[in-house]
N, C-alpha and C positions, 0 to 999 in steps of 0.2 A: 505494499497501500504506501512505504514512503515515495518509491520511482517512480509512483504515478503522481502523488501531493500535486508537484509545478506541474509541470503535464494540463492537470484538470486545469488548476490553475489557471494557467495561459490560456485555456480553451474556451472561462468563463470570460474572458476579457474576452480575447477575442470570438467569440461567439456574442456578448454587445456593444463591441461592435461590427459586426455585419448586422446584427437586427438592428442601430442607426442608421446606416447604410439602404437596408430594408424597407423599413419603413417607407421609407420617402419611397421606395420603387410601387408598396402599394400601397399605399396610401393615394397617388398619383391614379394609379387605372384604380381605387375604390373608391374615391370618391371627384377623383377629377374628368372618371373617366380615358382616360388617356396612356395607353402603351410606352410605354417609353424606356426605350430601349440603346439611351443615348447614355441612361443616369449611368455607368461605370466611366462614361468619360465626365461628368461630371466632380464622379468622386476625385478622378485622376487630375481636376480642373484644384479642385479641391490641396489637392498633397502636393503638387506644385507648386500652387501658388505661397502654403503653409514650410513645401520647403527654403525654397529660396527668396522668405521673408525673415524667418526668425535667423537672430543673432548671435543665440549663449547667452541672450537675457529675458528674465522674466515680463519686460516691459514690449521686446520686439515675440515674444510666442504668443501674448494678450492678443498681439497686434493681427501674427500670420495664422489664426483662427481664426476673428474677425476674418479678417480682410478671404479669408479659402471661406467664409460663411458666406459673405459681400457677393463674391465670385457664382459661388453655385447658385444664391438667391437671382443674382444675373442668368445666367444660363436657363435657370428655371420660366426665366418668364420670355424668351426669347424664345423659348419650347410652348410656351403661352398662348403666343402670337403664332407659333409658326401653327401650329393643330386645330385652333381654334377654329379653322373651316372644315376640319373634320368628322369635327363630334357626327354629325346626320352619315355618315360612311361607312361606316364598321373600321373593325379594330387591324384589319390587313393594312392598308390605309396609312395610320397612325404607324405602325411598326417600321412599314417601307420608311414614309419620313425620318422618323428615327432615328433606324442604323445608321442611313444613307447622314443624319446630321454627326452619328459614333464616330463611323468611319473618317470624313471629315477631318471630327473635331482631336480624332486619337493625333492624324498625320499633325495637325499640327501644330502638337502639343510633344511629338518627337520630336521635329523637324526645331519650336523656337529650345525645345529643354533640351536639349540629346538623346541618345542612346541607354544611358547609365542612370544607373539604377541611386534615384536619391535621398538620402535622410538629415532631419533636420539637427540646426546648433541652435543643444538644447543649454540652460542651467544647469550647470556644479552640482544643483540639489539632487536636481532629474536625474543623473548618469551616474549617481550613489548607487548600494546597493546598503536594505537591511534583512535581516535575519526573520524566518514565516514557515518555522514548525522548523529550526533549524538547521535550513537550505539560504544561502542567496540568493537574493528577490530582486531584482532589479526596479529601484521606486520610480521612472516612467510607466512600466505595465502599470503599478497599482495607482499610481495618480490616471490613467488611461482608464483604467477599471471602474477608479470613481468619479471620474469625469463619465462614464459610460451610460453609471447611473444613475448618473443624477439628470441623463437625458431623457433618460427613455422615462422616468420618474414624470422631469417636466412633461413630456405629452403629454402621457397621459393624464394628466395635468385638466392643461389645454384641450383636447380630446371630449372627454366624460365632465370638464367641470366649470363649464367656463361657455359666453355663449356665442362666441365664431368655434364650438369646438361639438356645440349643436347645432347652428349653423350649415356646418359641413354636414352631419349624421342624416340632418331634415330632405338636405339636397341628395343626398342617395338615395331618400328612401324615393321622397314624393318632391319634382322638381318645383311643378307646376304650384305648390303651394306654399317652397317660400318666394317662388312670383307674383304670387297671391299678398304676400305681408310689407310689398316693395322692395324685395331684393333681387338680383339679379343673378340668377343662378349659374352663368359668363364671370361673372366677377368674385361669388366661391367657385371656378371651376381655376383659373388663371390665377389665386390666391393659393389657392392649392398645391397648385406644381411651383408655385415660388415657394411654398417653405420647404416640398419635395427637394427642393434642391438646393433651398437650406444647409437641409440635412445631408445631406446627398454632400457639400461643401464640408461640411462640419468632419461628416466620415474621415475623406480620406484625410485634412491634418490630420484627427485624430491617431487613424494608420498609423502614419508616417518613423516612431520610431517601435512599433513589433513590423512592420514589414516596407517598412520605404512605400518611396511611384517609381515606375517606369515605365514603361510602354507597354507590359503582358498587365499591368494594374487593372484597366479599364475587362479589361477583357473575362480579367478574374473575378472581379469584384462583380463584375453583371452575372456571369455566371451564379454564381451566389447566389446572388441575391434573385434570380430565378426563383433558383430548387428555395429557397425561404421563404420566398411570398408562396408557390406551391405547395409548397409542406404546410405551410398555416395557411391559408388559407384565404384567395384573392381577399385582397384588402381589409387583410384581419388582422389588424393591428396587435391584440396579444398572441395572435397563431403568429404570426413574422418571430418573436420576443423565442418564446415557446423551441418552436423549431431553429430560428436564430443559436443558440445555446447551446443543441444539438448539434446539428452543425460546427460549431467551431470544440468540440469535445471528443469527435468523432475523427475530425480531421487533426487534433493534437497528439492524444494518448493511443491513434490510431496509427498514426506514424514509430513511436515505440514498440506497441505489443508485437504489429504486425506492418513490418515495413515494406516488403514487399506486398501484399494487395490492398496499403492504404489509399492509392489513388478508387479500387474499387471500393473500398468499406462507403462510402461518401453515398455513393448511387443506391450499394446496400442498407443504408439508416435512410433513403429517402424512399424505396421502395414500400419498408416496414414503417415509416410513418402513413407515406399514401393510404394504406394496406390497414390503418388503424384509426383512421381518421372514421367521425360519427358526419359530421358537420358536410354540407355540401360544400364542391369547390367554392359555388360561389358569392360568398357567403360576404357580407359587403361589414365598412365599420356602422357597429351599432351599439347603443350604449348596453 
């Protein structure tokens, strides 16, 4: 058990980060009605912005995360404008458009930042280690774990305890009713995509200490986010959280227990989770 303790903690931290990344994708689809295949590119954008902005001090770190979030939100706003006319044309058109944006965006990011994997310059306090159950564990990962938990809790409160969250859930249930109370559902859709982009940018910044950011980041994070969204339920934020934790733990612990079969463990876990699901795959964001 001692052998698996640190990888399990790593898996939980990684899973929470994936939950933040996947939350943006599942909310964009469940509440905004947009199948956003450019989501991984927004995560990469946030990671690159944070990596090039952080300078090893606390103020620069705060600025880096803030700029990454703003960059992701701006990208989400552009996607909202680009997909506004496609709502009535089905998700295939949205997938084609956002996939094209993803390809172009990934190429532009690689051209701008190069083919190497970038990592942030963290304050010295975050580069230290502490004892956890008799093992040395990086402080930056503990900080990322705490930040991810706070963001997940804040997201739940916003979605389920605020007027904005009620409007989002009401738009999912009955767009005509929302329009009847004087709120434009299209504005709600656009706001959701901007928020989803902000989550993607923030997730890109937070994953830097663990994964870094490089040309493969967009594809990897999009694939994992899609797996999490499918396993957790389309539009279900709590489901995405559970699925993300499972994915994170399976990936990190699987590399130690069965290194030869590690690439297949995630697929096997996804199959088990899908077979065990009792709620429909079309579940939406509800109270």
